[in-house]
N, C-alpha and C positions, 0 to 999 in steps of 0.2 A: 151475569152475579147477581142475587137480588140483597142488597149492601143493607137496608131496614130488615130483611127478615134476618139476615146475619145479626145484626143487633141485638134484636128482640131474642134470640136462642140465646146470642151469648147471656145476656141478662138473665134472662131466665135462668139457666143452667149457672148463673151464680148464686141467683136468691136461693136456688132449691141446693148449694150448697150452704150457705149457710143457714138455711133451714136445717139442714141432716146436723151442722155442728150443734143450734141451738137445743136438738132434739136429743143428742147425744151427752147435754151437759159441758159442751167443749166450748174454748172463747173462740170468738168470730174471728177469722182469718188466719185461725192454727193448724188448717187444712189448705194446702196450695192446690190449686185449680190450674191444671198441664192440659192444654188443648194438644189432642191427636190431631194433625194437619196432613194425614196420610192419603187421606180420599181426596183430596181438592187441589188446584195447580198454585202454582204460587201464589199469585197477585189475590186469591181468599184468603190465604193466608195471613199476608200483608196486612189487609183492610182488618183482619182479626186481630193484627199487634196494634193496630192502629186504631181499635174501639176499648184496647187497654191491657190487651193480653201480653205483658213481660215475658211469658216464657210459651215456648212451643215444643213441640215434640214429631218424628218422624220415626220409620220404621225400614227405609229403606235406601242404603247408600246415596244412588242414582236421585231422588227427590229430594233426598234432602241435603247432598251438595247445592242441586239449582234451589233451593229457598233459601238458605245460609248466602249463597252469592245474590240473589236478588233481595234479600233484608238489607244487607250492606250495601248494596247498590243504592237504595231509597232511602242508606241511614239510619236504620230503623235498629234499636240495641235490646235484640231479643236473645236472651237466653236459651241456646240452645240445646235441649235432650234427644238421646237416641236410646230407642227402646226397643228396636228390634234386634233378631240376633248379627251377632259381628264377625264377620269373615276376618281372620286377622291379615290376609292381606289387602284389604280394605280399613286397616284400623287406621293410617295416615290420615287416610281423607277424612275419615270422622273426629279423630281428634282432633284436627284442625278445625273444627266449625261444633264443637259439644263442648259444652262446659260440666255435662251430669248426661253418667252413664247408666243405664238402667239393666244388662243382660249381660252381666258377667255369666257365663258357664262353663269356665273349665279355669285350673290356674294357667295353663300354656295359652291361653288370650289372656289374663291378668300379666305375663308375664312379656306376650308382645306391647301391651298396650304401654308396660312399661317403660320398654325400650323406645319403643317411638316417644312415648311424652318427653323423655329424656334426652330424643336426638332433636325433637323440635320446641324443647325447652315449653313445653305447655305444664297447666294440669288439670287436674278433671273433677270430679264426685263419683263414684262408683256404686251401681246397688248389686251387691250376687243374686242372683236369679234361681228362686229355691222353689223347687217342685213339690208343693207342701199337698196336693188334690193328689200325686205318686202318680200322673196320668202320661204314660210313654210316649205320646204323641209330643208332648211338651218339653221343653229346654228346659235346663235348671238342674242343680245340687237338688238329692234329696234329704232333708232335714236330718238324718243321721249321719248324714256324710259333713255336716259344718262344722263340728269340733276339728276333726282331721283338716278340712279345707282350708279353717283359718287359720291353724298353726303352717300351713305351706303359704299362706297368703303373708302372711310378718315378716318374712325376710323381703320380699318384694315391692314391698309397697314405699314408695317414696316421692313419686309425684301425683298419685293417684291418691287420693282420700277416698276411705273407704265409708260411706254414708250409712249404708243400711240395707235392708233386704228387699227384691221387689215379688212381687207375688201375684199371680193370675185365678181369676176365679173358674174353678172348674165347669166343666160343660156339660155337668149334669148340673140343673141348676138346684135341686133339693138340698144338695151338699155344700154349698156357697156358707153359710153360717159355721159349719163345722171347720171346713177348710179355712177362712177367716180369722175364726177363733184361735184355732190354733198356730196360723202364722201371728197373731198377736202375743200370744203366750212364747213364740222362738223371740221374736223382736226384742220383747224385756228381757229376755235370759239374756242374750247373745253378749250385751257388754259384760255382765258377770263372767261367763265363759272363759271370752275372749279380752283381757283385762286391757287398756291403754291401746289397742285397736282400731276401733269405731270414734272416729271423728267426734269429739266432743263426748266421748264417753256415753254414747247414745244410739243406739241404733232405731233408723228412721226407718218407716214404712211404705213401699210404694206399694196401692195394691187399692182397686178398684177402679170402675170403667162405666159409661152412661147406664149399663140395667142393674149396678149395682152399689152404687154410688153411697147412699144412705149407710148400707150395710156396712161397706167399708169405714165410712167414720165411725159410727157405734163400735167396731171393733180397732180403732185406733187406725187408723190409716194416716198418715202423716203429708202423701199426694196422694191425687186422684185422675187418672187419667181417661178423658171427654174427649170423644170424635165423633159418634155418630150423632147426635142430639144437637151438636152446634150446628150443622150444616145440612139439615133435613128442610128440604124446600129453598136451598140458598143456591145450585147451579154451581158451575165451575168444579165439575168433576175432573180429578185427574185422569190424564190418559190411561 
């Protein structure tokens, strides 16, 4: 692992985010920078935390558990986010490590997570995954399903706090702006459509990755998920 390259990449991507905030007329630090460590081994993730990353994200349960345990063993207080699809039979191990879940894609999954969280006496923030681009190969709720979904979620929520929605950019890059603008409108409308349901009466927006960070910030994203740009030339790829 090239520690100097990792440090340089991390600073460059943070500077890139701050520049995007300024360009969008947003306050510095208003958008959360979330490194996604799915492509690297635990020692690289921990090195990133030592550079100042206070939150990290994973998308597969085995790698997630390995990195959570490594961080705990190293005494690093990381806020772990889980951004991948959650299988209900792995909900317990994910909840034991994650404080934020970005990929709630069914009410059945939400019900399972609530039950497990109560059994484990845990709490977590949750994002509903919304398929704004309507691509069939992706997970998530369709925008037109959200009112019904939110009413179904209302009696379930206790240990989980509904933080907002998570949106993936479309595979067809020319449609990114349209998808992100629609996601922004949805996030702005949902607290009015479902009063008392979102944490702080605000629907946060988890949207944007390495390739579309600037556009996501311009469209109101509260959190961007950056992976590949951080680890270019660093080494330490995951097995």
